[in-house]
PyMOL Python script that loads the backbone (N, CA, C, O; Angstrom):
from pymol import cmd

cmd.read_pdbstr("""\
ATOM      1  N   UNK A   1      39.386-104.964 190.999  1.00  0.00           N
ATOM      2  CA  UNK A   1      40.332-105.035 189.896  1.00  0.00           C
ATOM      3  C   UNK A   1      41.735-104.649 190.349  1.00  0.00           C
ATOM      4  O   UNK A   1      42.718-105.206 189.861  1.00  0.00           O
ATOM      5  N   UNK A   2      41.837-103.713 191.266  1.00  0.00           N
ATOM      6  CA  UNK A   2      43.170-103.290 191.687  1.00  0.00           C
ATOM      7  C   UNK A   2      43.941-104.441 192.335  1.00  0.00           C
ATOM      8  O   UNK A   2      45.158-104.536 192.175  1.00  0.00           O
ATOM      9  N   UNK A   3      43.250-105.305 193.057  1.00  0.00           N
ATOM     10  CA  UNK A   3      43.913-106.463 193.678  1.00  0.00           C
ATOM     11  C   UNK A   3      44.384-107.438 192.605  1.00  0.00           C
ATOM     12  O   UNK A   3      45.480-107.988 192.710  1.00  0.00           O
ATOM     13  N   UNK A   4      43.581-107.656 191.590  1.00  0.00           N
ATOM     14  CA  UNK A   4      43.979-108.551 190.513  1.00  0.00           C
ATOM     15  C   UNK A   4      45.207-108.019 189.777  1.00  0.00           C
ATOM     16  O   UNK A   4      46.107-108.785 189.433  1.00  0.00           O
ATOM     17  N   UNK A   5      45.246-106.715 189.538  1.00  0.00           N
ATOM     18  CA  UNK A   5      46.403-106.116 188.879  1.00  0.00           C
ATOM     19  C   UNK A   5      47.639-106.194 189.763  1.00  0.00           C
ATOM     20  O   UNK A   5      48.743-106.407 189.262  1.00  0.00           O
ATOM     21  N   UNK A   6      47.472-106.026 191.047  1.00  0.00           N
ATOM     22  CA  UNK A   6      48.602-106.150 191.971  1.00  0.00           C
ATOM     23  C   UNK A   6      49.184-107.558 191.896  1.00  0.00           C
ATOM     24  O   UNK A   6      50.400-107.733 191.821  1.00  0.00           O
ATOM     25  N   UNK A   7      48.313-108.552 191.917  1.00  0.00           N
ATOM     26  CA  UNK A   7      48.768-109.944 191.808  1.00  0.00           C
ATOM     27  C   UNK A   7      49.478-110.152 190.476  1.00  0.00           C
ATOM     28  O   UNK A   7      50.543-110.768 190.434  1.00  0.00           O
ATOM     29  N   UNK A   8      48.910-109.653 189.402  1.00  0.00           N
ATOM     30  CA  UNK A   8      49.490-109.835 188.069  1.00  0.00           C
ATOM     31  C   UNK A   8      50.889-109.221 187.984  1.00  0.00           C
ATOM     32  O   UNK A   8      51.794-109.806 187.390  1.00  0.00           O
ATOM     33  N   UNK A   9      51.056-108.055 188.572  1.00  0.00           N
ATOM     34  CA  UNK A   9      52.342-107.371 188.485  1.00  0.00           C
ATOM     35  C   UNK A   9      53.381-107.901 189.456  1.00  0.00           C
ATOM     36  O   UNK A   9      54.556-108.000 189.104  1.00  0.00           O
ATOM     37  N   UNK A  10      52.976-108.242 190.665  1.00  0.00           N
ATOM     38  CA  UNK A  10      53.935-108.516 191.734  1.00  0.00           C
ATOM     39  C   UNK A  10      54.125-109.987 192.099  1.00  0.00           C
ATOM     40  O   UNK A  10      55.098-110.331 192.770  1.00  0.00           O
ATOM     41  N   UNK A  11      53.221-110.849 191.672  1.00  0.00           N
ATOM     42  CA  UNK A  11      53.273-112.258 192.089  1.00  0.00           C
ATOM     43  C   UNK A  11      53.144-113.190 190.890  1.00  0.00           C
ATOM     44  O   UNK A  11      52.076-113.759 190.660  1.00  0.00           O
ATOM     45  N   UNK A  12      54.227-113.351 190.121  1.00  0.00           N
ATOM     46  CA  UNK A  12      54.143-114.164 188.901  1.00  0.00           C
ATOM     47  C   UNK A  12      53.687-115.595 189.143  1.00  0.00           C
ATOM     48  O   UNK A  12      53.073-116.201 188.265  1.00  0.00           O
ATOM     49  N   UNK A  13      53.975-116.142 190.311  1.00  0.00           N
ATOM     50  CA  UNK A  13      53.580-117.529 190.595  1.00  0.00           C
ATOM     51  C   UNK A  13      52.074-117.665 190.802  1.00  0.00           C
ATOM     52  O   UNK A  13      51.554-118.780 190.825  1.00  0.00           O
ATOM     53  N   UNK A  14      51.370-116.549 190.951  1.00  0.00           N
ATOM     54  CA  UNK A  14      49.912-116.588 191.113  1.00  0.00           C
ATOM     55  C   UNK A  14      49.153-116.199 189.842  1.00  0.00           C
ATOM     56  O   UNK A  14      47.926-116.288 189.803  1.00  0.00           O
ATOM     57  N   UNK A  15      49.862-115.778 188.824  1.00  0.00           N
ATOM     58  CA  UNK A  15      49.190-115.316 187.595  1.00  0.00           C
ATOM     59  C   UNK A  15      48.278-116.362 186.988  1.00  0.00           C
ATOM     60  O   UNK A  15      47.222-116.024 186.452  1.00  0.00           O
ATOM     61  N   UNK A  16      48.664-117.630 187.061  1.00  0.00           N
ATOM     62  CA  UNK A  16      47.837-118.673 186.437  1.00  0.00           C
ATOM     63  C   UNK A  16      46.434-118.705 187.028  1.00  0.00           C
ATOM     64  O   UNK A  16      45.490-119.105 186.346  1.00  0.00           O
ATOM     65  N   UNK A  17      46.281-118.297 188.268  1.00  0.00           N
ATOM     66  CA  UNK A  17      44.964-118.317 188.913  1.00  0.00           C
ATOM     67  C   UNK A  17      44.091-117.150 188.464  1.00  0.00           C
ATOM     68  O   UNK A  17      42.867-117.218 188.570  1.00  0.00           O
ATOM     69  N   UNK A  18      44.695-116.100 187.972  1.00  0.00           N
ATOM     70  CA  UNK A  18      43.919-114.951 187.490  1.00  0.00           C
ATOM     71  C   UNK A  18      43.146-115.293 186.230  1.00  0.00           C
ATOM     72  O   UNK A  18      42.086-114.720 185.975  1.00  0.00           O
ATOM     73  N   UNK A  19      43.658-116.206 185.452  1.00  0.00           N
ATOM     74  CA  UNK A  19      43.070-116.537 184.156  1.00  0.00           C
ATOM     75  C   UNK A  19      41.641-117.051 184.294  1.00  0.00           C
ATOM     76  O   UNK A  19      40.794-116.768 183.447  1.00  0.00           O
ATOM     77  N   UNK A  20      41.377-117.793 185.342  1.00  0.00           N
ATOM     78  CA  UNK A  20      40.029-118.346 185.543  1.00  0.00           C
ATOM     79  C   UNK A  20      39.125-117.426 186.356  1.00  0.00           C
ATOM     80  O   UNK A  20      37.958-117.754 186.575  1.00  0.00           O
ATOM     81  N   UNK A  21      39.629-116.297 186.802  1.00  0.00           N
ATOM     82  CA  UNK A  21      38.827-115.389 187.613  1.00  0.00           C
ATOM     83  C   UNK A  21      37.807-114.676 186.734  1.00  0.00           C
ATOM     84  O   UNK A  21      38.187-114.030 185.757  1.00  0.00           O
ATOM     85  N   UNK A  22      36.526-114.779 187.057  1.00  0.00           N
ATOM     86  CA  UNK A  22      35.499-114.151 186.211  1.00  0.00           C
ATOM     87  C   UNK A  22      35.585-112.623 186.185  1.00  0.00           C
ATOM     88  O   UNK A  22      35.012-111.996 185.294  1.00  0.00           O
ATOM     89  N   UNK A  23      36.278-112.019 187.131  1.00  0.00           N
ATOM     90  CA  UNK A  23      36.424-110.558 187.155  1.00  0.00           C
ATOM     91  C   UNK A  23      37.594-110.081 186.293  1.00  0.00           C
ATOM     92  O   UNK A  23      37.732-108.881 186.056  1.00  0.00           O
ATOM     93  N   UNK A  24      38.437-111.002 185.822  1.00  0.00           N
ATOM     94  CA  UNK A  24      39.582-110.625 184.994  1.00  0.00           C
ATOM     95  C   UNK A  24      39.084-110.149 183.633  1.00  0.00           C
ATOM     96  O   UNK A  24      38.378-110.871 182.930  1.00  0.00           O
ATOM     97  N   UNK A  25      39.462-108.928 183.274  1.00  0.00           N
ATOM     98  CA  UNK A  25      39.023-108.394 181.985  1.00  0.00           C
ATOM     99  C   UNK A  25      40.073-108.685 180.907  1.00  0.00           C
ATOM    100  O   UNK A  25      41.126-109.259 181.185  1.00  0.00           O
ATOM    101  N   UNK A  26      39.767-108.281 179.687  1.00  0.00           N
ATOM    102  CA  UNK A  26      40.642-108.580 178.550  1.00  0.00           C
ATOM    103  C   UNK A  26      42.030-107.964 178.719  1.00  0.00           C
ATOM    104  O   UNK A  26      43.027-108.589 178.358  1.00  0.00           O
ATOM    105  N   UNK A  27      42.107-106.761 179.257  1.00  0.00           N
ATOM    106  CA  UNK A  27      43.403-106.104 179.443  1.00  0.00           C
ATOM    107  C   UNK A  27      44.272-106.880 180.426  1.00  0.00           C
ATOM    108  O   UNK A  27      45.469-107.050 180.197  1.00  0.00           O
ATOM    109  N   UNK A  28      43.679-107.347 181.510  1.00  0.00           N
ATOM    110  CA  UNK A  28      44.430-108.120 182.499  1.00  0.00           C
ATOM    111  C   UNK A  28      44.894-109.445 181.901  1.00  0.00           C
ATOM    112  O   UNK A  28      46.043-109.842 182.093  1.00  0.00           O
ATOM    113  N   UNK A  29      44.021-110.124 181.186  1.00  0.00           N
ATOM    114  CA  UNK A  29      44.392-111.395 180.566  1.00  0.00           C
ATOM    115  C   UNK A  29      45.495-111.206 179.530  1.00  0.00           C
ATOM    116  O   UNK A  29      46.384-112.049 179.411  1.00  0.00           O
ATOM    117  N   UNK A  30      45.445-110.122 178.791  1.00  0.00           N
ATOM    118  CA  UNK A  30      46.504-109.835 177.820  1.00  0.00           C
ATOM    119  C   UNK A  30      47.835-109.607 178.538  1.00  0.00           C
ATOM    120  O   UNK A  30      48.872-110.106 178.101  1.00  0.00           O
ATOM    121  N   UNK A  31      47.802-108.856 179.635  1.00  0.00           N
ATOM    122  CA  UNK A  31      49.020-108.624 180.401  1.00  0.00           C
ATOM    123  C   UNK A  31      49.601-109.946 180.912  1.00  0.00           C
ATOM    124  O   UNK A  31      50.798-110.201 180.774  1.00  0.00           O
ATOM    125  N   UNK A  32      48.756-110.769 181.492  1.00  0.00           N
ATOM    126  CA  UNK A  32      49.205-112.058 182.036  1.00  0.00           C
ATOM    127  C   UNK A  32      49.771-112.925 180.915  1.00  0.00           C
ATOM    128  O   UNK A  32      50.791-113.590 181.098  1.00  0.00           O
ATOM    129  N   UNK A  33      49.123-112.921 179.776  1.00  0.00           N
ATOM    130  CA  UNK A  33      49.602-113.700 178.641  1.00  0.00           C
ATOM    131  C   UNK A  33      50.994-113.246 178.210  1.00  0.00           C
ATOM    132  O   UNK A  33      51.865-114.075 177.943  1.00  0.00           O
ATOM    133  N   UNK A  34      51.202-111.951 178.142  1.00  0.00           N
ATOM    134  CA  UNK A  34      52.493-111.407 177.723  1.00  0.00           C
ATOM    135  C   UNK A  34      53.565-111.563 178.794  1.00  0.00           C
ATOM    136  O   UNK A  34      54.723-111.841 178.479  1.00  0.00           O
ATOM    137  N   UNK A  35      53.187-111.387 180.057  1.00  0.00           N
ATOM    138  CA  UNK A  35      54.155-111.458 181.158  1.00  0.00           C
ATOM    139  C   UNK A  35      54.558-112.895 181.467  1.00  0.00           C
ATOM    140  O   UNK A  35      55.683-113.155 181.893  1.00  0.00           O
ATOM    141  N   UNK A  36      53.636-113.820 181.249  1.00  0.00           N
ATOM    142  CA  UNK A  36      53.918-115.229 181.515  1.00  0.00           C
ATOM    143  C   UNK A  36      54.069-115.528 182.995  1.00  0.00           C
ATOM    144  O   UNK A  36      53.650-114.749 183.851  1.00  0.00           O
ATOM    145  N   UNK A  37      54.665-116.651 183.275  1.00  0.00           N
ATOM    146  CA  UNK A  37      54.849-117.084 184.651  1.00  0.00           C
ATOM    147  C   UNK A  37      54.596-118.573 184.744  1.00  0.00           C
ATOM    148  O   UNK A  37      54.128-119.189 183.787  1.00  0.00           O
ATOM    149  N   UNK A  38      54.902-119.154 185.888  1.00  0.00           N
ATOM    150  CA  UNK A  38      54.707-120.595 186.053  1.00  0.00           C
ATOM    151  C   UNK A  38      53.251-121.008 185.848  1.00  0.00           C
ATOM    152  O   UNK A  38      52.358-120.524 186.543  1.00  0.00           O
ATOM    153  N   UNK A  39      53.019-121.896 184.898  1.00  0.00           N
ATOM    154  CA  UNK A  39      51.689-122.445 184.657  1.00  0.00           C
ATOM    155  C   UNK A  39      50.753-121.577 183.837  1.00  0.00           C
ATOM    156  O   UNK A  39      49.618-121.981 183.580  1.00  0.00           O
ATOM    157  N   UNK A  40      51.189-120.402 183.419  1.00  0.00           N
ATOM    158  CA  UNK A  40      50.299-119.495 182.685  1.00  0.00           C
ATOM    159  C   UNK A  40      49.886-120.097 181.346  1.00  0.00           C
ATOM    160  O   UNK A  40      48.699-120.108 181.020  1.00  0.00           O
ATOM    161  N   UNK A  41      50.827-120.591 180.576  1.00  0.00           N
ATOM    162  CA  UNK A  41      50.495-121.154 179.266  1.00  0.00           C
ATOM    163  C   UNK A  41      49.535-122.322 179.411  1.00  0.00           C
ATOM    164  O   UNK A  41      48.570-122.432 178.655  1.00  0.00           O
ATOM    165  N   UNK A  42      49.790-123.186 180.369  1.00  0.00           N
ATOM    166  CA  UNK A  42      48.927-124.348 180.585  1.00  0.00           C
ATOM    167  C   UNK A  42      47.516-123.914 180.992  1.00  0.00           C
ATOM    168  O   UNK A  42      46.530-124.514 180.565  1.00  0.00           O
ATOM    169  N   UNK A  43      47.428-122.878 181.813  1.00  0.00           N
ATOM    170  CA  UNK A  43      46.115-122.385 182.243  1.00  0.00           C
ATOM    171  C   UNK A  43      45.326-121.828 181.067  1.00  0.00           C
ATOM    172  O   UNK A  43      44.126-122.075 180.952  1.00  0.00           O
ATOM    173  N   UNK A  44      45.995-121.073 180.188  1.00  0.00           N
ATOM    174  CA  UNK A  44      45.310-120.572 178.998  1.00  0.00           C
ATOM    175  C   UNK A  44      44.879-121.730 178.097  1.00  0.00           C
ATOM    176  O   UNK A  44      43.783-121.708 177.537  1.00  0.00           O
ATOM    177  N   UNK A  45      45.734-122.730 177.957  1.00  0.00           N
ATOM    178  CA  UNK A  45      45.383-123.888 177.137  1.00  0.00           C
ATOM    179  C   UNK A  45      44.140-124.594 177.678  1.00  0.00           C
ATOM    180  O   UNK A  45      43.262-124.993 176.913  1.00  0.00           O
ATOM    181  N   UNK A  46      44.074-124.741 178.974  1.00  0.00           N
ATOM    182  CA  UNK A  46      42.909-125.393 179.591  1.00  0.00           C
ATOM    183  C   UNK A  46      41.659-124.538 179.406  1.00  0.00           C
ATOM    184  O   UNK A  46      40.606-125.050 179.027  1.00  0.00           O
ATOM    185  N   UNK A  47      41.771-123.249 179.670  1.00  0.00           N
ATOM    186  CA  UNK A  47      40.616-122.359 179.578  1.00  0.00           C
ATOM    187  C   UNK A  47      40.051-122.300 178.164  1.00  0.00           C
ATOM    188  O   UNK A  47      38.835-122.295 177.974  1.00  0.00           O
ATOM    189  N   UNK A  48      40.938-122.257 177.175  1.00  0.00           N
ATOM    190  CA  UNK A  48      40.482-122.106 175.802  1.00  0.00           C
ATOM    191  C   UNK A  48      40.426-123.423 175.039  1.00  0.00           C
ATOM    192  O   UNK A  48      40.265-123.432 173.819  1.00  0.00           O
ATOM    193  N   UNK A  49      40.560-124.542 175.762  1.00  0.00           N
ATOM    194  CA  UNK A  49      40.333-125.843 175.173  1.00  0.00           C
ATOM    195  C   UNK A  49      41.377-126.321 174.189  1.00  0.00           C
ATOM    196  O   UNK A  49      41.059-127.098 173.288  1.00  0.00           O
ATOM    197  N   UNK A  50      42.615-125.880 174.334  1.00  0.00           N
ATOM    198  CA  UNK A  50      43.661-126.357 173.450  1.00  0.00           C
ATOM    199  C   UNK A  50      43.969-127.813 173.781  1.00  0.00           C
ATOM    200  O   UNK A  50      44.193-128.155 174.942  1.00  0.00           O
ATOM    201  N   UNK A  51      43.980-128.657 172.775  1.00  0.00           N
ATOM    202  CA  UNK A  51      44.276-130.064 173.032  1.00  0.00           C
ATOM    203  C   UNK A  51      45.721-130.253 173.492  1.00  0.00           C
ATOM    204  O   UNK A  51      46.635-129.595 172.996  1.00  0.00           O
ATOM    205  N   UNK A  52      45.906-131.151 174.436  1.00  0.00           N
ATOM    206  CA  UNK A  52      47.236-131.469 174.919  1.00  0.00           C
ATOM    207  C   UNK A  52      47.465-132.958 174.746  1.00  0.00           C
ATOM    208  O   UNK A  52      46.575-133.770 174.997  1.00  0.00           O
ATOM    209  N   UNK A  53      48.642-133.299 174.323  1.00  0.00           N
ATOM    210  CA  UNK A  53      49.003-134.699 174.178  1.00  0.00           C
ATOM    211  C   UNK A  53      50.215-134.962 175.064  1.00  0.00           C
ATOM    212  O   UNK A  53      51.348-134.661 174.688  1.00  0.00           O
ATOM    213  N   UNK A  54      49.967-135.525 176.243  1.00  0.00           N
ATOM    214  CA  UNK A  54      51.028-135.775 177.217  1.00  0.00           C
ATOM    215  C   UNK A  54      51.585-137.195 177.101  1.00  0.00           C
ATOM    216  O   UNK A  54      52.285-137.665 177.997  1.00  0.00           O
ATOM    217  N   UNK A  55      51.275-137.871 176.003  1.00  0.00           N
ATOM    218  CA  UNK A  55      51.721-139.266 175.865  1.00  0.00           C
ATOM    219  C   UNK A  55      53.151-139.379 175.343  1.00  0.00           C
ATOM    220  O   UNK A  55      53.657-140.491 175.192  1.00  0.00           O
ATOM    221  N   UNK A  56      53.799-138.286 175.071  1.00  0.00           N
ATOM    222  CA  UNK A  56      55.156-138.317 174.491  1.00  0.00           C
ATOM    223  C   UNK A  56      56.189-138.834 175.465  1.00  0.00           C
ATOM    224  O   UNK A  56      57.369-138.919 175.126  1.00  0.00           O
TER     225      UNK A  56
END
""", "prot")
cmd.dss("prot")
cmd.show_as("cartoon", "prot")
cmd.util.cbc("prot")
cmd.orient("prot")
């Protein structure tokens, strides 16, 4: 867990990969959600099945 938290805090460009990690707990996912970063919103959308319409 300490490595995952280090990534979450220090490497925003890697946060999107934490979302799919089975070891990521609710507190870590909440932090990543609030902190954001490149691709974080899209990763949460994919994980939780939010529909996307890219035809615009």
